[in-house]
VEXNU-550980 format. One line per 3 residues: number of its first residue (from 0); their letters; for each residue y, z, x of N, C-alpha, C. Coordinates in steps of 0.2 Angstrom, whole numbers. Example, Ala and Ser with C-alpha at 12.3 -4.5 7.8 and 13.67 -1.06 7.14 Angstrom:
<atoms>
0) AS) -28,39,66,-22,39,62,-16,39,66; -11,35,64,-5,36,68,0,39,64
</atoms>
This chain:
<atoms>
0) MIA) 424,426,484,429,430,481,436,429,484; 441,427,480,447,426,483,451,433,482; 454,435,488,458,441,488,465,439,487
3) HHG) 468,440,481,475,437,479,480,441,483; 485,438,485,490,441,489,494,447,486; 494,447,479,498,452,475,503,449,471
6) INY) 503,451,465,508,447,460,515,450,461; 516,456,464,523,458,466,526,454,472; 521,452,476,524,448,482,523,441,482
9) DTD) 519,438,477,517,431,476,523,427,473; 522,421,474,527,416,470,522,413,465; 526,410,460,522,406,455,517,401,458
12) INT) 520,398,463,516,392,466,510,395,469; 510,401,473,504,404,476,499,406,471; 502,409,465,497,411,460,493,405,457
15) RME) 497,400,456,493,394,454,488,391,459; 490,391,465,486,389,470,479,393,471; 480,400,470,474,404,471,470,403,465
18) AKV) 473,402,459,469,401,453,465,395,453; 468,390,456,465,383,457,459,384,462; 460,387,467,454,388,472,448,392,468
21) MQE) 450,397,464,445,400,461,441,395,456; 445,391,453,442,387,448,438,381,451; 440,378,456,437,372,460,431,374,464
24) LGL) 431,380,466,425,383,470,421,387,467; 423,389,460,418,393,456,418,400,459; 424,403,462,424,409,465,427,414,460
27) GGQ) 426,421,462,429,426,458,435,428,462; 439,432,459,446,434,462,447,441,461; 451,444,465,452,451,464,460,452,466
30) IHY) 463,456,462,471,456,463,473,464,462; 477,466,466,479,473,465,485,472,459; 484,475,454,489,474,448,491,480,445
33) LES) 497,481,444,500,487,441,498,494,444; 498,494,450,496,500,454,502,505,455; 508,502,457,514,506,459,517,509,452
36) PRP) 519,515,453,522,519,447,529,518,446; 532,515,451,539,514,451,541,509,445; 546,511,441,548,507,435,550,500,437
39) VDV) 553,499,443,555,492,444,549,488,446; 544,491,449,537,487,451,533,486,444; 533,491,440,529,490,434,532,485,429
42) DLE) 539,485,429,542,480,425,541,473,428; 541,472,434,540,466,438,533,463,436; 528,467,438,522,465,437,519,464,430
45) QSR) 522,468,425,521,466,418,523,460,416; 529,458,419,532,452,417,529,446,420; 525,447,426,522,441,429,515,440,427
48) WKW) 513,444,421,506,443,418,506,436,416; 512,433,414,512,426,411,510,421,417; 512,423,423,510,419,429,503,418,429
51) LRD) 499,424,428,492,423,429,489,419,423; 492,420,417,489,417,411,491,409,412; 497,408,414,498,400,414,495,397,420
54) AGA) 493,401,425,489,398,431,482,397,429; 479,400,424,472,400,422,468,405,425; 471,410,428,468,415,431,465,421,426
57) VNP) 468,421,420,466,426,416,459,424,413; 454,425,416,447,423,414,442,428,417; 436,428,415,431,433,417,429,434,424
60) KLI) 432,429,428,430,430,436,436,434,439; 441,436,436,446,440,439,445,447,438; 445,451,444,445,458,444,452,461,445
63) LGH) 454,466,441,460,469,441,460,476,445; 462,476,451,462,482,455,467,487,453; 465,493,452,469,499,450,471,498,442
66) FLH) 475,494,440,477,492,433,479,499,430; 484,502,432,486,509,429,491,509,424; 495,503,424,501,504,419,502,497,415
69) PTP) 496,495,411,497,489,407,500,491,400; 503,486,398,506,487,391,500,486,386; 500,488,380,495,487,375,493,480,374
72) DIL) 498,475,375,496,468,374,492,465,380; 494,468,386,491,465,392,484,468,392; 483,474,390,476,477,390,472,474,385
75) DEA) 475,472,379,471,468,374,469,461,376; 474,458,379,472,451,382,467,451,388; 468,456,392,463,456,398,456,458,395
78) SSA) 455,462,391,449,464,388,446,458,384; 450,455,380,448,449,376,446,443,380; 449,442,386,448,437,390,442,438,395
81) GLK) 439,444,395,433,446,399,435,448,406; 441,449,407,443,452,414,440,459,415; 439,461,421,436,467,423,441,471,428
84) MSW) 439,477,428,444,482,431,440,486,437; 443,487,443,441,491,448,445,497,448; 442,503,447,445,509,446,444,513,453
87) NPM) 450,515,456,450,518,462,454,525,462; 451,530,458,454,536,457,456,540,463; 452,540,468,454,544,474,460,541,478
90) SNG) 460,535,478,466,531,481,472,532,476; 471,532,470,477,533,465,480,540,466; 476,545,467,478,551,468,481,552,474
93) RLG) 479,549,479,481,550,486,488,547,487; 489,542,483,496,538,484,501,540,478; 498,544,473,502,546,468,504,540,463
96) SGI) 499,536,462,500,530,458,500,531,451; 496,536,449,495,537,442,488,538,440; 486,540,434,479,541,431,478,536,426
99) ADI) 473,532,428,470,527,423,468,530,417; 470,527,411,468,529,404,461,526,403; 456,529,406,450,526,405,447,527,398
102) SKY) 448,532,395,446,533,388,449,527,384; 455,526,385,458,521,381,455,514,382; 455,512,389,452,506,391,445,505,388
105) RKY) 441,510,388,434,509,385,434,508,378; 439,510,374,440,508,367,441,501,366; 445,498,371,446,491,372,440,487,374
108) KLP) 435,490,376,429,488,379,430,484,386; 435,486,390,436,483,396,431,485,401; 427,480,404,422,482,409,425,486,415
111) IGM) 423,492,417,426,496,422,420,497,427; 422,496,434,418,498,439,422,502,444; 419,507,448,423,511,452,422,509,459
114) GVD) 427,510,463,427,508,470,431,514,474; 430,514,481,434,519,484,440,516,488; 442,510,486,448,506,489,447,505,497
117) GEA) 448,511,500,448,510,508,450,516,511; 449,517,517,451,523,521,458,523,522; 462,517,522,469,517,523,473,521,517
120) SSD) 469,521,511,473,524,505,469,529,502; 463,531,504,459,536,501,456,541,506; 457,540,513,455,544,518,447,544,519
123) RSD) 444,546,514,436,547,514,433,542,510; 429,537,512,426,532,508,419,536,506; 420,541,501,415,545,499,414,544,491
126) PFE) 409,540,489,409,538,482,407,544,478; 404,550,480,403,556,477,410,559,475; 414,560,480,421,563,479,425,558,474
129) NMR) 424,552,475,428,547,471,426,548,463; 419,549,462,417,550,455,420,557,452; 420,562,456,423,569,454,430,568,453
132) MGL) 434,565,457,441,564,456,442,560,450; 438,555,448,439,551,442,438,555,436; 432,559,436,430,563,431,435,568,429
135) YSV) 437,572,434,442,578,433,449,575,431; 451,570,434,458,568,432,458,565,425; 453,562,423,453,560,416,452,565,411
138) RGK) 448,570,413,447,576,408,454,580,408; 457,581,414,463,584,414,469,581,410; 469,574,411,474,571,407,473,572,399
141) YED) 467,572,397,466,573,390,465,580,388; 465,585,393,463,592,392,457,592,387; 452,588,389,446,588,385,440,586,390
144) SSV) 435,591,391,430,589,395,424,584,392; 425,583,386,420,578,383,422,571,383; 428,570,385,431,563,385,428,558,390
147) LTP) 425,561,395,421,557,400,415,562,403; 409,559,403,404,563,405,401,561,412; 397,565,416,395,563,422,391,556,422
150) QDI) 387,556,416,383,550,415,388,543,415; 393,544,411,398,539,411,401,537,418; 403,542,422,406,540,428,400,538,433
153) FHM) 394,540,433,389,538,437,387,530,436; 387,529,429,386,522,427,392,517,430; 398,519,430,404,515,432,403,514,440
156) HTL) 400,519,443,400,518,451,394,515,453; 389,513,448,383,510,450,382,503,446; 379,503,441,377,497,437,384,493,435
159) SAA) 389,497,432,395,494,430,399,491,436; 399,494,441,402,491,447,399,485,449; 392,485,449,388,479,451,390,473,446
162) DVL) 391,475,439,392,470,434,399,467,435; 404,472,437,411,469,439,411,464,444; 407,465,449,406,461,455,402,455,454
165) GMA) 399,454,448,394,449,446,388,449,449; 385,455,451,379,456,455,374,461,451; 375,462,445,371,466,441,364,464,441
168) DKV) 362,458,442,355,455,442,352,457,449; 356,459,453,353,460,460,353,468,462; 359,471,460,359,478,463,362,482,457
171) GSL) 363,489,458,366,493,453,362,498,449; 355,496,449,350,500,446,343,498,449; 339,503,448,332,502,451,327,499,446
174) EVG) 326,492,447,322,488,442,318,483,446; 313,481,443,308,476,446,312,470,446; 312,467,452,315,460,453,322,461,456
177) KLA) 325,467,457,331,468,460,330,470,468; 335,471,471,335,471,479,332,478,482; 331,483,477,329,490,480,334,493,485
180) DIV) 340,493,483,345,496,487,345,503,485; 343,508,489,342,515,487,345,520,492; 348,525,489,350,531,492,347,537,490
183) LLN) 343,540,495,340,546,493,344,552,495; 345,557,491,348,563,492,344,569,493; 346,574,496,343,580,497,343,585,491
186) PPH) 338,585,487,338,589,481,340,596,482; 338,600,487,339,607,487,347,609,486; 351,604,488,358,605,488,361,605,481
189) MGH) 357,603,476,359,602,469,354,605,465; 350,609,467,344,612,463,346,616,457; 352,619,457,354,623,452,356,620,446
192) LGD) 356,613,446,358,610,440,352,606,437; 350,606,431,344,603,428,344,596,427; 350,593,426,351,586,425,353,583,431
195) PVS) 348,578,434,349,575,440,356,571,441; 358,568,435,364,564,436,370,568,436; 370,574,432,376,578,433,376,582,440
198) ACV) 370,583,442,370,586,449,372,582,454; 371,575,454,373,570,458,381,570,458; 383,570,452,391,569,452,394,575,454
201) FSS) 392,581,451,396,587,452,395,590,459; 389,589,462,387,593,468,386,590,474; 385,583,474,383,579,480,389,576,484
204) GVK) 387,575,490,392,572,494,388,568,499; 392,564,504,389,560,509,384,564,513; 386,571,514,382,575,518,375,576,516
207) DIE) 374,575,509,367,576,506,363,569,507; 365,564,510,361,558,510,356,559,516; 350,558,514,344,558,519,341,551,521
210) RVF) 341,547,516,339,540,518,343,535,514; 343,529,517,347,523,514,342,517,515; 341,514,510,336,508,510,341,502,507
213) IGG) 340,496,511,343,490,508,338,485,508; 337,482,502,332,478,501,325,481,502; 325,487,500,318,490,501,317,492,509
216) KEV) 321,490,513,320,492,520,324,498,522; 321,503,525,325,509,528,330,507,533; 336,509,532,341,507,537,345,513,540
219) WPR) 344,519,537,348,524,540,344,531,538; 341,534,543,337,540,542,342,546,545; 342,551,541,346,557,544,341,561,549
222) TPP) 335,561,547,330,565,551,329,562,558; 329,565,563,328,562,570,322,559,570; 321,553,574,315,549,574,309,554,576
225) LAK) 310,559,580,304,563,583,302,568,578; 306,569,573,305,575,568,300,572,563; 296,576,560,292,575,554,296,573,548
228) PTN) 296,567,545,300,566,539,298,570,533; 303,572,529,302,576,523,300,571,518; 294,570,517,292,565,512,288,568,506
231) NWQ) 288,574,505,284,577,500,288,580,494; 295,577,494,299,579,488,297,575,482; 298,578,476,296,574,470,301,568,470
234) AWE) 307,569,472,312,564,472,310,557,475; 305,558,480,302,552,484,297,548,480; 295,551,474,289,547,471,292,542,467
237) F) 294,536,470,296,530,466,292,524,468
</atoms>
């Protein structure tokens, strides 16, 4: 994966060089694009979309980080060319960058995966908090609670995120043949909600994580080693 320098700092030469490395090595690329809300930055980055296109970087291997302020033409071209988006709502709120118009992007069928950006810009790398931030901000933007569901947001943070990274055949869901990366949550903390996905999105946090498995191997137990593991939950029957 190529981490592009950034279209607002880059030169045309650098943009072409980064695109060439992607093409020759068969690598994906990720670029922070249209994150800043400052009009001068928005105008500059929108005008430099042509740089990405002319360099050959507008292709399915490029991930657009943030992508908050596209023109309709840029949005249409990005989705038509198979580009993907990494949505970072907690970071966007922390920095006052804006609210991604996820409902509109989905109408364009732009693939969207969610990420936490990083502790430098979102303080807590908590995917549960990130899901709530994204869900609440888009619902608030539209003043409509039906515009985005917990199921939508959960999918974006799991299987859709894996798809954006080109790893949906390995992770993102629990299926035969995949790597069995599993996070087990403590059900009592969300027992008041009947739908487990809604409960996960609305009520869970990193504090509720009890076990983490990577490739089917347990790598993080909350229960102290000498304590008897709580393995009689229905949620453990997988």
